[in-house]
N, C-alpha and C positions, 0 to 999 in steps of 0.2 A: 608805682604799685605799693600799696600798703604803708605809705610813709605819712607821718604826721608829727606833731610835736609830742614830746613825752608827757607834758601835763594834760594834753587833750584826752589821754587815756583815762585819767581820773575824772576829768570834767564830763565826759560823755556818760560815764556810769553814775556820777553824782546827779546829772540832769535826769537820767532815766529812773533811778531808784535812790533818792537821797537818804531814805531811812534804812536802807539795807546795811547790814554789818560789813565793814570794810577792813579795819585793822585792829588787831588785838595783841596786847603784850601782857606781861605778868602783872601790870598795875592797872589795866583797864582796857576799854575798847572805844572805838569811834565808828560812827556810820560814815557812809560816803559823803553826805552833806557836811558833817563835822570835819572830815579829813580835808575836803576842799576848802572850807572856811579857814582852817589852820594854815593851809599852804598859802592862801592869799595873805594872811597876816604875816607869815614869814617873808613873802615878797615885799610887803610894805615896810617891814622892819629892815630888810636889806637895802632897799632904796633909800631909806632915811639915813643909812650909814654911808651912802654914796656908792654903793655897789651897783655896777651896771653891766651891760652886755659885754660878754667876753672875759669879765673878771673871774678869777679863780677863787672859790670859796672852799677851803680845806676844812673838813669836819672829822674830828676823831671822837665821836660819840658812840655809846652802845647802840646796837640795832634795836630801835624802839619806835613807837608811834611818832615821837618827836623827830627822829631822824628821817622818817618817811616824809613828813611835812616839810622838813628842811630841803630834801631832795626836790620835791615838786615846787617849792617856793623859789629855789634857786633857778629852776628851769623856766619859771614864768617870766623872769626878767632877763632871760637870755644869758645869764651867767653860767659858770662851769662848776658843777658839783664834783668835789674830789674827796670821796670817803676813804678814811684810813682805818685799818683794823685797829681795834681798841688795844690790841697787844703789841702793835708796832713799836719797837724800841727807838730811843732817841737817835741812834746811829743812822737808821734808815729814814726816820722822820725828817732829820736835817737835810738829807739828800732830796727828799720829795719837796720840802719847802723851798730849797734853793732852786730846784728845777721849775716849780710852778709859780714862784713869786706871787703868792696869794694876796689879794686885796683884803682878805679876812681869813684868820685861822681861828677855829673854834675847838679848843682842847676839851677833854672830858671834864676836867675840874671846873670849867665855867658853864657847863651845860644847864644846870638848874637856874642859875642867875639869868642867863640869856633867855631861857624859855619863859621865865616869869615876865620878862618884857614883852615877849611875843604873845603870851596869853592875854595881856592887857589890850593889845591891838586886836586880837581875835574877838574879845568881848565887845569891842566897839565896831566889829565887822569892817575893820580897815582893809583897804585894798591898794595895791601899787598902781601907779600910773601905767596904762597899757604899753606894752613893748611889742614891737613887730619882730617876733622870733623867727628866724629863717631856719628851714629844715637842715641846712648845712652848718648851722651854729653848733658848737660843741655842747652837748648836754652833760657829759660825765667823762672824767678821766679815771679809769680803773687801773690801780697800781698792783703789780705783782707783789707777792709776799716778800721778795728780796732774800729768800733763804740761801741762794747760791751766789748772788751778785747784787749790784746796785739795782733798786727797783726800777722798772720801766713802766711808763704810763701809756696805756692803750687809749687812743682818742675815740670817743663815742659820740658822733653827731646825732642829733634828733632823727635824721633820716634813716641811718643804719640801725639805730637802736630800736626804733618802732617797727621797721620792716622785720627785723629778727624776731621781735616779740610776736608779731602777727603770724609769721611763718611757723613759729613753734606752736602757737595756739591752733593753727590750722591742722596740725598733726595730733596734738595732745587733747584738744577739746575740753578745756576747763569749762565748768558750768556755773551759773549764778548761785546754785545751792552748794557748791563745793566749799570745803574748809581746808585750807592748805597749811599744814604744820611745818613751818620752815625753821630749821635749826641753824641756818647759815647766815653769816653777817652780810650786810649790804656792801661791805668793802670788797666782797667777792662777787663776780658777775652772777654766780649761781643764785645767791641771795637777792641781789638787786633786781634781776629779771623776774624772780618769783613775784615780787611786788607788782611789777608792770603787767605780768600775765594775769594776776588776780584783778587788777584794775580794768584790763581789757575785757575780761569775762564777767566782771561784776561779782567775783568770788570774794570770800573773806580770807585774809591771811593772818595766821597766828605767828608772831615773831618770837621764837623760842630759843634764840641764841644764848640767853642767860639762864635757861632752865637747868636744874640739877640733873646730872646723869641718872641718879637713882629714881627720879620721878618722871623720867622721860616717857615711859610707856603709859603710865597712869594719866599723864597730861594729854597724850595722843587720844586716849579713850575719852577723857573728860570733856575736851573741847569739841568732840565729834568730828575729828579729822577724817577727811575722805581722800586726801592726797598728801603723801609724805615724800619730799625729796630726800635722797640719801646718797652717801658715799659708802664704800665698803666698811670702814670703821664704824660708822653709825648703824649700818645694817647689823653688824655683829653685836653691837650694844643692845639694839632692840631685841634681837633674837635671844640674847642672854636673859633679858628681863622677861620675855614670854615664858621661859622655862620655869619661872618662879611664880607665875600668876595662874589663877583659875580663868580659863578662856571665857570671854563674855558670850552671851547667848547669840548675839548678832555682831558680826564684824562690819564696821562702817567704812574702813579704808578700802577704796576701790582701785587705787593706783599708787605704786611707788615709782618715782623717777630717779634713775641712777646716772651719775656722771662722776668726773674726777678720776676714777679708775674703774676698770671692769669688775663686775660682780662675778664671782665664781658660780658655775651652775649649781653647785651644792647649796650655796647661800640663797640663790633664787628659789630653789625648790623648798627650802625651809621657810622662806618668807610666805610663799603661797600656801604652805601647810598651816602656818601660824595665823594667817589672815585669809581665810577662805573667800574665794571670789576675787581677790585683789590681783591686779596685773603688775608685773615688774617691767617697766619700760626703760630700755637701755638707750643712752644718748652718748654722742661723741662730739667734742668741740674744742674750741680754743677761744679765749677772750677776744682775740683779734678778729673773729667773725661771729662770736657768741656760740653758735651751734653749727656743726657740719652735717650731722646725720642723726636720724632717730629711727629705731625700730618701732613702727606704728603699733599702738595698742591692738591686741588681738593677733599679732603676727610674731610673737616671740618664739614660735616653734621653728624659726629659721636656724636655730642652733647658736652656740656660744661664739662661733668664729666670725660673726658679722656684727657690724656696728650700725647697720641700717641703711636707709636711703637718704640721699641729700635732701635738705629742706626744700619745700616748694619754692620755685623761682630762683633756685641756685644750681650750681653744677660742681662736680668734682672731677678733676683730671688726675691721671697717674703719669708722671713724667720721669724720664731718665735724667742723669746728672747734667746732660747737655740741653735739657728742656724739651726733648722730643717726646710726644705722647706715646705711651706704651699700649700694647694690645691687651684685650681682656685676659685677665688671669696673670698678667705679668706684674712683678713686684717693683715698685718705684716710689717716688715721693708723692704724697698726697698734696695736691694743689687745689685751692678753692676759688671759685669766682661767683659773683652775684652781688645784689644790692646790700647784703649784710656784711661785706668785707669792709672793715674799718679803714680809715685813710692813713694810719700809721701810728708811730710812737711819738709822744710829746717831746719836742726839742731833741730828737735823736735822728737826724737825717741819714746817717750811715746805716744804722740798723733798719730804719724804715726802707731804705733803698734795697737792702738785701732781702727783706721779708715780703714787702709789698711791691710787686713789679707790674709794669703795664701789661694789660691783656690785649692781644691783637683785636679783639672784638669790642674794645672799649672798657673803661673801668680798670680795676686792679685784680691781679692774681695774688692770693695769699699763699706763700710757700711755707707750709706748716712745719717742716722738719720731721714730720711723721712719715713712716713708710707703710704702704698697704697695697691693695689691689682691688679691682672691680670685677665682679662676676658677670656672666652674660645676661643677667636680669637687672644690672645696674646697682646691685647691693655692694656696699663698701666693706672691705675686710681690713682690719687694722693689724699691722705686724709689729709695730713698736716705734719709739722715737729714735732718732739718730743717737741721742745721748744714752739711750737704754741698750743699744746694741753693741756687741763686742765679739771678738773671736777668742776661743780657747781651744787648745789642742787641734787647731785648724778648722774648727767648726764655728760658723756664725750663729749667734743666738741673742736673745733679749732677756733682760731681767724680768720682763713681764711674764714670759712663758714659765720661768722658773717659779715666780711667785704664784702663778695660777696653779701650778702642779702642787705646790706646798699647801695652798688653800683647799685643795681637793682631799687632803688627808684629814680623816675624822679626828677632831680634837684640836686642830689648828685654827685659832681665832683671827690671826693676822700674820702677814708675812712680808718680809722685805729682803730682796736679793742684793748683795753687794758685789759688783763686778770685780774682776781681778785688777789689781793695781801694783804699784811698785812695792815689792816685798810682801805682797799678800795674794792669796789665791781666792777663787770664787767662794763666797760664803752665803748662807741663808740664815736669817734671823726670824724667829717665830715667837708669837704668843701662844703658849700651849701648855697642857699638863702632860707632856710627853718627854721622854729622854731624847737627847740629840741623836743618838744612834738609831732610834726608831724612826725619826723624821728622815734621816739620810737613807735608811733602808727603803722606806716608802717612796722616796723620790727616785731611787734607783729602779723601782718598778714602773715609774711613770715617764722617765726621761731617758734619752740616749746617754751612754756613759760619759761623754764629754760635757754634758750639761748638768751632771750631778755635782753639787757643791762639795768642796773639800772639807768643809767644816760647817757645823750648825750651832748657833747660839740660841738658847731658849731664854727669853726675857719675860719679866712680869708685864711690861708695857713697852710698845714700840713708840718712839717719838714721832709726832705728826706735825705737819705744818698747820697754820691757821685754817687751811682749806681741807684738812682731813687726809692729806697725802703723806706718804712716807718722807720724813725729814732725814734724807740719807746722810748729809754731812754731820748732823747731830748724832746719828747712830754710830757712824765711824768714830767720832770723837768719844762717845760714851764707852765704846768698846776698847778704846786705846789703840786703834789700828792706824797704820800709816795712811795719811790722807792722799 
């Protein structure tokens, strides 16, 4: 069901509408026909260098049209695309290179020279010798940011990647006339799948990872964006910029899609006010299966305590620690089954065996490490990650609920809760123009006494990972707290 090769998503749209806009970045734009031609040139270039089926091609380029063509060109010859965040440091890059043993590594400093060679082949309409790519061949290895440990590579075969893309599209409904303004790098699955979703629907994607923060809103307006993927920090940035502009006569944005961390209800309300007619679609997932659930467009009145329904063709179970299914409404581990569950982690059999376990009905079960529950209508409710949960004063709680309460306070732009540790108590860190005691007083109005932090730090900027999530270890270090 819904499985194909990754590059066929591009080819189908290129065959249907070769002159339609496909990919745009700060330096220019390509049509679908041009994008397909460049990807064929990449495939020919790689073959000429001896790259073949199953070989790993590690690429640390900025997210651009050239990177998109590289991804599809690698896929065409059955090789494995390994995109690295442009900001990944040598310490973690060495670990990835040692694990993947690439046949080719393309660092950023060589991008221009390499691309000049590919452009020559494109001008001659060079194509690689045909390769019979199997749906179970690995299309991509997505590496985690490595902010807390050695990066781990999630294996993404063509079959699972394209199923997930089509299942997401079934819910979100991208259209050929959509312009998707994507701020996220292709080294993160959020950015990479946006490319695939656009190719599937025949939409245009604007790659804006390198755009200046100050021009973010004006670029959204200028390119005619109709869909904007966000995380909470990006939503806050956009809203700050809207306060400084004269609203346009007509809003073109019809949909914000949210993942990475939940948006507070107040932020959702502000987005809808600033962009009249736009929907804010909340999504929940992990790279290990791409997406778990989505609140379908038009159904966001379900309230902030749900993360939606499972993707079409997939299922969610709630299990106790012994693996026994729990009844409706009971809290347990969120376990996912379906054709989108990836086969494991690259060359890490122990972690794979713990996370991806056989399903009695066939296939694999992804044990997410997240806790939640299902209601009697099959909607999933997320309670928190195992790593986010802790006990204080005998009460079990999650950093997420404390952060959500902080974000509900007027004037708080971002929040990060630090759980108790050795020689430190529960703390809340905020970006705000408020005094710490004001934040703590407002939290006391929203939370049980045991959940109110002992201390509040007001900072100019919270450190974030490359994916827009709170960089907890960096925050602890910056504050000089015991780790």
